GUMI-737518 format. One record per atom (N, C-alpha, C, CB): residue in one letter; atom name; x, y, z. Coordinates in nm, 2 decimals. Glycine has a CB too. Layout:
BEGIN
[a CA [X Y Z]]
...
This chain:
BEGIN
[m N [6.38 -7.31 -1.96]]
[m CA [6.29 -7.23 -2.02]]
[m C [6.22 -7.12 -1.93]]
[m CB [6.20 -7.31 -2.09]]
[g N [6.19 -7.17 -1.78]]
[g CA [6.18 -7.03 -1.67]]
[g C [6.03 -7.02 -1.68]]
[g CB [6.28 -6.86 -1.72]]
[t N [6.00 -6.93 -1.62]]
[t CA [5.83 -6.90 -1.60]]
[t C [5.77 -6.83 -1.71]]
[t CB [5.79 -6.82 -1.48]]
[d N [5.87 -6.77 -1.83]]
[d CA [5.79 -6.74 -1.93]]
[d C [5.82 -6.78 -2.05]]
[d CB [5.79 -6.63 -1.94]]
[p N [5.71 -6.88 -2.09]]
[p CA [5.72 -6.94 -2.22]]
[p C [5.71 -6.87 -2.31]]
[p CB [5.66 -7.02 -2.24]]
[i N [5.65 -6.75 -2.35]]
[i CA [5.62 -6.68 -2.46]]
[i C [5.76 -6.57 -2.49]]
[i CB [5.48 -6.60 -2.44]]
[a N [5.81 -6.54 -2.39]]
[a CA [5.93 -6.50 -2.40]]
[a C [6.05 -6.57 -2.44]]
[a CB [5.95 -6.46 -2.32]]
[d N [6.06 -6.70 -2.37]]
[d CA [6.15 -6.77 -2.45]]
[d C [6.16 -6.82 -2.59]]
[d CB [6.15 -6.84 -2.41]]
[f N [6.00 -6.84 -2.63]]
[f CA [5.97 -6.85 -2.76]]
[f C [6.02 -6.76 -2.86]]
[f CB [5.84 -6.85 -2.76]]
[l N [6.00 -6.64 -2.82]]
[l CA [6.05 -6.52 -2.89]]
[l C [6.18 -6.48 -2.91]]
[l CB [6.01 -6.43 -2.83]]
[c N [6.27 -6.53 -2.78]]
[c CA [6.42 -6.52 -2.78]]
[c C [6.49 -6.64 -2.88]]
[c CB [6.47 -6.55 -2.62]]
[r N [6.40 -6.76 -2.88]]
[r CA [6.46 -6.88 -2.97]]
[r C [6.46 -6.80 -3.11]]
[r CB [6.35 -7.06 -2.97]]
[i N [6.31 -6.72 -3.14]]
[i CA [6.36 -6.71 -3.27]]
[i C [6.43 -6.59 -3.28]]
[i CB [6.25 -6.72 -3.36]]
[r N [6.45 -6.50 -3.22]]
[r CA [6.52 -6.37 -3.24]]
[r C [6.70 -6.42 -3.26]]
[r CB [6.49 -6.26 -3.09]]
[n N [6.70 -6.51 -3.17]]
[n CA [6.86 -6.58 -3.19]]
[n C [6.88 -6.64 -3.32]]
[n CB [6.89 -6.71 -3.08]]
[a N [6.74 -6.75 -3.32]]
[a CA [6.78 -6.81 -3.47]]
[a C [6.78 -6.72 -3.60]]
[a CB [6.69 -6.91 -3.50]]
[m N [6.76 -6.61 -3.57]]
[m CA [6.76 -6.51 -3.70]]
[m C [6.88 -6.46 -3.71]]
[m CB [6.67 -6.40 -3.69]]
[h N [6.93 -6.42 -3.58]]
[h CA [7.09 -6.35 -3.58]]
[h C [7.18 -6.45 -3.63]]
[h CB [7.15 -6.31 -3.42]]
[a N [7.19 -6.58 -3.60]]
[a CA [7.26 -6.67 -3.62]]
[a C [7.21 -6.73 -3.80]]
[a CB [7.25 -6.76 -3.48]]
[r N [7.14 -6.67 -3.85]]
[r CA [7.07 -6.72 -4.00]]
[r C [7.04 -6.84 -4.01]]
[r CB [7.15 -6.71 -4.11]]
[k N [6.97 -6.90 -3.93]]
[k CA [6.94 -7.02 -3.93]]
[k C [6.81 -7.04 -4.01]]
[k CB [6.93 -7.05 -3.81]]
[d N [6.81 -7.14 -4.08]]
[d CA [6.66 -7.20 -4.16]]
[d C [6.54 -7.21 -4.10]]
[d CB [6.66 -7.33 -4.20]]
[r N [6.53 -7.30 -3.97]]
[r CA [6.46 -7.30 -3.88]]
[r C [6.50 -7.30 -3.73]]
[r CB [6.38 -7.38 -3.91]]
[v N [6.37 -7.30 -3.65]]
[v CA [6.42 -7.29 -3.50]]
[v C [6.27 -7.37 -3.46]]
[v CB [6.44 -7.09 -3.44]]
[e N [6.30 -7.46 -3.34]]
[e CA [6.22 -7.56 -3.24]]
[e C [6.17 -7.48 -3.11]]
[e CB [6.33 -7.69 -3.19]]
[a N [6.05 -7.47 -3.10]]
[a CA [6.03 -7.45 -2.94]]
[a C [5.94 -7.54 -2.90]]
[a CB [5.98 -7.30 -2.88]]
[p N [5.92 -7.59 -2.79]]
[p CA [5.79 -7.67 -2.71]]
[p C [5.67 -7.61 -2.75]]
[p CB [5.79 -7.67 -2.54]]
[w N [5.59 -7.70 -2.79]]
[w CA [5.50 -7.66 -2.82]]
[w C [5.38 -7.62 -2.71]]
[w CB [5.47 -7.74 -2.92]]
[s N [5.28 -7.50 -2.77]]
[s CA [5.15 -7.51 -2.67]]
[s C [5.06 -7.43 -2.77]]
[s CB [5.16 -7.42 -2.49]]
[r N [4.97 -7.43 -2.71]]
[r CA [4.82 -7.36 -2.83]]
[r C [4.87 -7.20 -2.83]]
[r CB [4.61 -7.37 -2.75]]
[l N [4.90 -7.15 -2.74]]
[l CA [4.94 -7.00 -2.74]]
[l C [5.04 -6.98 -2.84]]
[l CB [4.99 -6.94 -2.59]]
[k N [5.17 -7.06 -2.83]]
[k CA [5.27 -7.06 -2.91]]
[k C [5.25 -7.05 -3.05]]
[k CB [5.33 -7.15 -2.88]]
[e N [5.16 -7.15 -3.06]]
[e CA [5.12 -7.18 -3.20]]
[e C [5.02 -7.05 -3.26]]
[e CB [5.04 -7.33 -3.19]]
[a N [4.90 -7.03 -3.17]]
[a CA [4.83 -6.92 -3.20]]
[a C [4.93 -6.78 -3.27]]
[a CB [4.75 -6.88 -3.06]]
[v N [5.05 -6.78 -3.16]]
[v CA [5.13 -6.63 -3.19]]
[v C [5.23 -6.67 -3.33]]
[v CB [5.25 -6.57 -3.02]]
[a N [5.25 -6.80 -3.32]]
[a CA [5.34 -6.86 -3.46]]
[a C [5.25 -6.81 -3.62]]
[a CB [5.33 -7.08 -3.45]]
[k N [5.11 -6.84 -3.58]]
[k CA [5.02 -6.85 -3.71]]
[k C [5.02 -6.73 -3.73]]
[k CB [4.86 -6.91 -3.72]]
[v N [5.00 -6.62 -3.66]]
[v CA [4.97 -6.47 -3.67]]
[v C [5.11 -6.41 -3.77]]
[v CB [4.96 -6.38 -3.48]]
[l N [5.22 -6.46 -3.68]]
[l CA [5.35 -6.41 -3.73]]
[l C [5.36 -6.46 -3.87]]
[l CB [5.48 -6.46 -3.63]]
[q N [5.32 -6.56 -3.93]]
[q CA [5.32 -6.64 -4.04]]
[q C [5.20 -6.54 -4.13]]
[q CB [5.29 -6.80 -3.99]]
[e N [5.09 -6.53 -4.09]]
[e CA [5.00 -6.46 -4.15]]
[e C [5.04 -6.29 -4.21]]
[e CB [4.89 -6.48 -4.05]]
[e N [5.11 -6.27 -4.11]]
[e CA [5.16 -6.10 -4.15]]
[e C [5.30 -6.10 -4.21]]
[e CB [5.17 -5.99 -4.01]]
[g N [5.36 -6.22 -4.25]]
[g CA [5.46 -6.21 -4.35]]
[g C [5.58 -6.22 -4.29]]
[g CB [5.45 -6.09 -4.42]]
[f N [5.60 -6.23 -4.12]]
[f CA [5.71 -6.23 -4.05]]
[f C [5.78 -6.38 -4.06]]
[f CB [5.68 -6.19 -3.90]]
[l N [5.71 -6.48 -4.07]]
[l CA [5.75 -6.62 -4.05]]
[l C [5.73 -6.70 -4.21]]
[l CB [5.66 -6.69 -3.92]]
[g N [5.79 -6.79 -4.18]]
[g CA [5.77 -6.90 -4.30]]
[g C [5.63 -6.98 -4.29]]
[g CB [5.91 -7.02 -4.29]]
[e N [5.70 -7.09 -4.29]]
[e CA [5.59 -7.20 -4.27]]
[e C [5.60 -7.24 -4.10]]
[e CB [5.63 -7.34 -4.39]]
[c N [5.47 -7.30 -4.04]]
[c CA [5.51 -7.35 -3.90]]
[c C [5.41 -7.50 -3.86]]
[c CB [5.48 -7.20 -3.78]]
[a N [5.49 -7.59 -3.83]]
[a CA [5.41 -7.70 -3.84]]
[a C [5.43 -7.74 -3.70]]
[a CB [5.45 -7.80 -3.95]]
[v N [5.34 -7.86 -3.65]]
[v CA [5.35 -7.89 -3.52]]
[v C [5.41 -8.03 -3.56]]
[v CB [5.20 -7.88 -3.43]]
[v N [5.51 -8.07 -3.47]]
[v CA [5.58 -8.23 -3.49]]
[v C [5.58 -8.26 -3.37]]
[v CB [5.73 -8.25 -3.56]]
[e N [5.58 -8.42 -3.36]]
[e CA [5.60 -8.48 -3.25]]
[e C [5.76 -8.59 -3.28]]
[e CB [5.45 -8.56 -3.22]]
[e N [5.84 -8.51 -3.20]]
[e CA [5.98 -8.62 -3.16]]
[e C [5.98 -8.63 -3.04]]
[e CB [6.13 -8.57 -3.18]]
[n N [6.05 -8.78 -3.04]]
[n CA [6.09 -8.85 -2.94]]
[n C [6.00 -8.82 -2.82]]
[n CB [6.24 -8.83 -2.91]]
[q N [5.87 -8.86 -2.84]]
[q CA [5.76 -8.84 -2.72]]
[q C [5.73 -8.71 -2.70]]
[q CB [5.79 -8.90 -2.59]]
[k N [5.78 -8.61 -2.77]]
[k CA [5.75 -8.46 -2.73]]
[k C [5.72 -8.39 -2.85]]
[k CB [5.87 -8.39 -2.67]]
[v N [5.61 -8.31 -2.81]]
[v CA [5.55 -8.22 -2.93]]
[v C [5.63 -8.08 -2.93]]
[v CB [5.38 -8.18 -2.92]]
[v N [5.67 -8.08 -3.04]]
[v CA [5.74 -7.90 -3.08]]
[v C [5.71 -7.84 -3.17]]
[v CB [5.88 -7.89 -3.10]]
[l N [5.70 -7.72 -3.21]]
[l CA [5.65 -7.63 -3.27]]
[l C [5.79 -7.56 -3.37]]
[l CB [5.58 -7.55 -3.15]]
[r N [5.77 -7.65 -3.50]]
[r CA [5.87 -7.60 -3.57]]
[r C [5.86 -7.50 -3.70]]
[r CB [5.92 -7.71 -3.59]]
[l N [5.95 -7.37 -3.69]]
[l CA [5.92 -7.25 -3.77]]
[l C [6.02 -7.24 -3.85]]
[l CB [5.90 -7.13 -3.69]]
[w N [5.99 -7.22 -3.97]]
[w CA [6.08 -7.15 -4.10]]
[w C [6.08 -7.04 -4.07]]
[w CB [6.05 -7.16 -4.25]]
[l N [6.23 -6.99 -4.10]]
[l CA [6.23 -6.81 -4.06]]
[l C [6.23 -6.77 -4.22]]
[l CB [6.40 -6.74 -3.96]]
[k N [6.22 -6.64 -4.25]]
[k CA [6.24 -6.58 -4.39]]
[k C [6.34 -6.48 -4.36]]
[k CB [6.12 -6.52 -4.45]]
[y N [6.40 -6.45 -4.49]]
[y CA [6.51 -6.35 -4.51]]
[y C [6.49 -6.27 -4.63]]
[y CB [6.65 -6.42 -4.52]]
[d N [6.54 -6.18 -4.64]]
[d CA [6.50 -6.06 -4.77]]
[d C [6.62 -6.14 -4.87]]
[d CB [6.54 -5.83 -4.74]]
[p N [6.59 -6.10 -4.98]]
[p CA [6.72 -6.10 -5.09]]
[p C [6.84 -6.11 -5.07]]
[p CB [6.74 -6.00 -5.17]]
[k N [6.88 -6.00 -4.98]]
[k CA [7.01 -5.97 -4.91]]
[k C [7.07 -6.07 -4.82]]
[k CB [6.99 -5.84 -4.83]]
[g N [6.98 -6.16 -4.77]]
[g CA [7.01 -6.26 -4.62]]
[g C [6.98 -6.19 -4.52]]
[g CB [7.16 -6.30 -4.59]]
[q N [6.93 -6.06 -4.51]]
[q CA [6.88 -6.01 -4.41]]
[q C [6.75 -6.06 -4.33]]
[q CB [6.88 -5.90 -4.43]]
[p N [6.71 -6.08 -4.20]]
[p CA [6.61 -6.12 -4.15]]
[p C [6.50 -6.02 -4.20]]
[p CB [6.62 -6.13 -4.01]]
[i N [6.37 -6.10 -4.18]]
[i CA [6.23 -6.01 -4.20]]
[i C [6.22 -5.92 -4.06]]
[i CB [6.07 -6.12 -4.23]]
[v N [6.23 -6.02 -3.96]]
[v CA [6.19 -5.97 -3.83]]
[v C [6.35 -5.88 -3.81]]
[v CB [6.14 -6.11 -3.70]]
[n N [6.30 -5.74 -3.77]]
[n CA [6.42 -5.64 -3.70]]
[n C [6.42 -5.64 -3.57]]
[n CB [6.41 -5.50 -3.73]]
[g N [6.33 -5.66 -3.51]]
[g CA [6.32 -5.66 -3.35]]
[g C [6.21 -5.74 -3.28]]
[g CB [6.31 -5.51 -3.29]]
[l N [6.20 -5.81 -3.22]]
[l CA [6.06 -5.89 -3.09]]
[l C [6.13 -5.84 -2.94]]
[l CB [6.05 -6.13 -3.10]]
[k N [5.99 -5.78 -2.92]]
[k CA [6.01 -5.74 -2.75]]
[k C [5.89 -5.77 -2.68]]
[k CB [6.03 -5.57 -2.72]]
[r N [5.88 -5.82 -2.58]]
[r CA [5.78 -5.89 -2.50]]
[r C [5.72 -5.78 -2.43]]
[r CB [5.84 -6.00 -2.40]]
[i N [5.62 -5.72 -2.44]]
[i CA [5.54 -5.64 -2.37]]
[i C [5.49 -5.67 -2.25]]
[i CB [5.45 -5.62 -2.42]]
[s N [5.39 -5.76 -2.25]]
[s CA [5.33 -5.81 -2.10]]
[s C [5.42 -5.94 -2.05]]
[s CB [5.16 -5.86 -2.10]]
[r N [5.47 -5.91 -1.94]]
[r CA [5.52 -6.04 -1.86]]
[r C [5.45 -6.12 -1.79]]
[r CB [5.60 -6.02 -1.78]]
[p N [5.50 -6.20 -1.68]]
[p CA [5.38 -6.25 -1.62]]
[p C [5.40 -6.16 -1.47]]
[p CB [5.39 -6.45 -1.61]]
[g N [5.50 -6.11 -1.44]]
[g CA [5.52 -6.01 -1.31]]
[g C [5.42 -5.87 -1.37]]
[g CB [5.73 -5.95 -1.28]]
[r N [5.45 -5.86 -1.47]]
[r CA [5.35 -5.70 -1.51]]
[r C [5.29 -5.69 -1.62]]
[r CB [5.43 -5.58 -1.52]]
[r N [5.19 -5.73 -1.63]]
[r CA [5.08 -5.76 -1.73]]
[r C [5.07 -5.62 -1.79]]
[r CB [4.94 -5.81 -1.65]]
[v N [5.02 -5.62 -1.90]]
[v CA [4.99 -5.49 -1.99]]
[v C [4.84 -5.50 -2.04]]
[v CB [5.09 -5.48 -2.12]]
[y N [4.75 -5.45 -2.01]]
[y CA [4.61 -5.44 -2.07]]
[y C [4.60 -5.32 -2.14]]
[y CB [4.50 -5.46 -1.98]]
[v N [4.56 -5.32 -2.27]]
[v CA [4.49 -5.18 -2.31]]
[v C [4.33 -5.19 -2.35]]
[v CB [4.58 -5.10 -2.44]]
[g N [4.28 -5.09 -2.38]]
[g CA [4.14 -5.12 -2.42]]
[g C [4.16 -5.06 -2.59]]
[g CB [4.01 -5.01 -2.31]]
[a N [4.06 -5.08 -2.65]]
[a CA [4.08 -5.06 -2.84]]
[a C [4.10 -4.93 -2.85]]
[a CB [3.95 -5.11 -2.95]]
[d N [4.09 -4.83 -2.78]]
[d CA [4.13 -4.69 -2.85]]
[d C [4.26 -4.66 -2.81]]
[d CB [4.03 -4.57 -2.80]]
[n N [4.30 -4.76 -2.70]]
[n CA [4.46 -4.70 -2.64]]
[n C [4.56 -4.80 -2.69]]
[n CB [4.47 -4.71 -2.44]]
[i N [4.54 -4.88 -2.81]]
[i CA [4.65 -4.97 -2.85]]
[i C [4.76 -4.89 -2.95]]
[i CB [4.58 -5.11 -2.93]]
[p N [4.89 -4.91 -2.88]]
[p CA [4.98 -4.85 -2.90]]
[p C [5.05 -4.84 -3.02]]
[p CB [5.05 -4.87 -2.83]]
[l N [5.10 -4.76 -3.14]]
[l CA [5.14 -4.80 -3.28]]
[l C [5.30 -4.88 -3.23]]
[l CB [5.15 -4.65 -3.41]]
[v N [5.36 -4.94 -3.34]]
[v CA [5.49 -5.00 -3.34]]
[v C [5.57 -4.93 -3.42]]
[v CB [5.50 -5.15 -3.38]]
[q N [5.68 -4.86 -3.40]]
[q CA [5.81 -4.80 -3.51]]
[q C [5.65 -4.73 -3.61]]
[q CB [5.96 -4.99 -3.62]]
[n N [5.56 -4.65 -3.56]]
[n CA [5.49 -4.56 -3.64]]
[n C [5.42 -4.60 -3.73]]
[n CB [5.54 -4.49 -3.69]]
[g N [5.38 -4.75 -3.69]]
[g CA [5.27 -4.83 -3.79]]
[g C [5.34 -4.92 -3.86]]
[g CB [5.19 -4.75 -3.89]]
[l N [5.50 -4.93 -3.90]]
[l CA [5.56 -5.01 -3.92]]
[l C [5.60 -5.16 -3.91]]
[l CB [5.59 -4.97 -3.91]]
[g N [5.56 -5.19 -3.73]]
[g CA [5.57 -5.31 -3.70]]
[g C [5.41 -5.30 -3.65]]
[g CB [5.70 -5.35 -3.59]]
[i N [5.40 -5.43 -3.54]]
[i CA [5.26 -5.47 -3.54]]
[i C [5.29 -5.53 -3.37]]
[i CB [5.21 -5.60 -3.68]]
[n N [5.18 -5.50 -3.28]]
[n CA [5.16 -5.57 -3.19]]
[n C [5.07 -5.67 -3.16]]
[n CB [5.16 -5.52 -3.12]]
[l N [5.12 -5.76 -3.08]]
[l CA [5.02 -5.91 -3.09]]
[l C [4.96 -5.91 -2.97]]
[l CB [5.10 -6.08 -3.12]]
[i N [4.78 -5.88 -2.96]]
[i CA [4.73 -5.86 -2.86]]
[i C [4.63 -6.00 -2.86]]
[i CB [4.68 -5.71 -2.85]]
[s N [4.61 -6.04 -2.71]]
[s CA [4.54 -6.16 -2.63]]
[s C [4.42 -6.10 -2.64]]
[s CB [4.60 -6.20 -2.47]]
[t N [4.28 -6.14 -2.71]]
[t CA [4.17 -6.08 -2.69]]
[t C [4.05 -6.19 -2.66]]
[t CB [4.15 -6.00 -2.81]]
[s N [3.94 -6.16 -2.63]]
[s CA [3.88 -6.25 -2.61]]
[s C [3.80 -6.34 -2.77]]
[s CB [3.81 -6.18 -2.50]]
[r N [3.90 -6.29 -2.84]]
[r CA [3.88 -6.39 -2.98]]
[r C [3.99 -6.41 -3.03]]
[r CB [3.79 -6.34 -3.10]]
[g N [4.07 -6.43 -2.94]]
[g CA [4.21 -6.49 -2.98]]
[g C [4.32 -6.37 -2.97]]
[g CB [4.20 -6.56 -3.15]]
[i N [4.40 -6.46 -3.07]]
[i CA [4.54 -6.35 -3.09]]
[i C [4.54 -6.25 -3.20]]
[i CB [4.69 -6.42 -3.12]]
[l N [4.50 -6.17 -3.19]]
[l CA [4.51 -6.04 -3.32]]
[l C [4.60 -5.98 -3.33]]
[l CB [4.44 -5.94 -3.33]]
[v N [4.64 -5.91 -3.43]]
[v CA [4.74 -5.81 -3.45]]
[v C [4.67 -5.67 -3.43]]
[v CB [4.80 -5.84 -3.60]]
[d N [4.71 -5.56 -3.40]]
[d CA [4.67 -5.44 -3.32]]
[d C [4.58 -5.38 -3.42]]
[d CB [4.80 -5.33 -3.28]]
[r N [4.58 -5.39 -3.55]]
[r CA [4.51 -5.32 -3.65]]
[r C [4.35 -5.40 -3.68]]
[r CB [4.62 -5.33 -3.79]]
[q N [4.40 -5.54 -3.65]]
[q CA [4.25 -5.61 -3.62]]
[q C [4.18 -5.53 -3.52]]
[q CB [4.26 -5.78 -3.57]]
[a N [4.27 -5.55 -3.39]]
[a CA [4.19 -5.53 -3.30]]
[a C [4.10 -5.42 -3.24]]
[a CB [4.25 -5.56 -3.23]]
[r N [4.18 -5.29 -3.35]]
[r CA [4.10 -5.18 -3.32]]
[r C [3.98 -5.16 -3.42]]
[r CB [4.18 -5.07 -3.32]]
[k N [4.02 -5.24 -3.55]]
[k CA [3.91 -5.23 -3.64]]
[k C [3.76 -5.33 -3.58]]
[k CB [3.99 -5.29 -3.81]]
[m N [3.79 -5.43 -3.48]]
[m CA [3.67 -5.48 -3.39]]
[m C [3.63 -5.44 -3.29]]
[m CB [3.68 -5.58 -3.35]]
[h N [3.72 -5.32 -3.25]]
[h CA [3.70 -5.25 -3.13]]
[h C [3.70 -5.35 -3.01]]
[h CB [3.57 -5.18 -3.13]]
[l N [3.83 -5.43 -2.98]]
[l CA [3.85 -5.50 -2.89]]
[l C [4.00 -5.45 -2.84]]
[l CB [3.81 -5.64 -2.94]]
[g N [3.97 -5.49 -2.70]]
[g CA [4.09 -5.45 -2.60]]
[g C [4.17 -5.57 -2.53]]
[g CB [4.03 -5.37 -2.47]]
[g N [4.29 -5.59 -2.50]]
[g CA [4.32 -5.70 -2.45]]
[g C [4.46 -5.71 -2.38]]
[g CB [4.30 -5.79 -2.53]]
[e N [4.54 -5.81 -2.38]]
[e CA [4.66 -5.80 -2.33]]
[e C [4.75 -5.78 -2.45]]
[e CB [4.69 -5.90 -2.24]]
[v N [4.86 -5.69 -2.39]]
[v CA [4.98 -5.68 -2.53]]
[v C [5.08 -5.80 -2.51]]
[v CB [5.08 -5.51 -2.52]]
[l N [5.10 -5.89 -2.59]]
[l CA [5.19 -5.96 -2.58]]
[l C [5.31 -5.93 -2.61]]
[l CB [5.16 -6.05 -2.62]]
[c N [5.34 -5.91 -2.74]]
[c CA [5.47 -5.82 -2.78]]
[c C [5.47 -5.75 -2.90]]
[c CB [5.60 -5.91 -2.79]]
[s N [5.54 -5.70 -2.92]]
[s CA [5.56 -5.63 -3.05]]
[s C [5.67 -5.69 -3.17]]
[s CB [5.60 -5.48 -3.00]]
[v N [5.65 -5.66 -3.27]]
[v CA [5.72 -5.70 -3.38]]
[v C [5.72 -5.62 -3.46]]
[v CB [5.70 -5.81 -3.45]]
[w N [5.85 -5.56 -3.56]]
[w CA [5.89 -5.50 -3.63]]
[w C [6.03 -5.53 -3.73]]
[w CB [5.88 -5.41 -3.56]]
């Protein structure tokens, strides 16, 4: 896994979608679960469940594809990394793909999508971009 569990989590999703898998599993953490719930609410992922297997807790995600079999998620990019954190104010939250994608922002009120953070006038750490 390494030193960046969120990058590992996003990479697992990206690789599973490229391989046309139905689901993917990742080690569970509260932050990963919150990111998965937001991606599910935004329509990028199917269901997500926390499952205990072999004395370990894993996060199981079902992936979504369009009717042609193409993945719903075209791109995932980690923005803020352990070596270089990226913080933005509510007025400086960047657009993703001219508004076609979303930024996930870690705020004082939890993980939010960029448009929710702008509406609530909250800034925070930009975790990743999804389009």
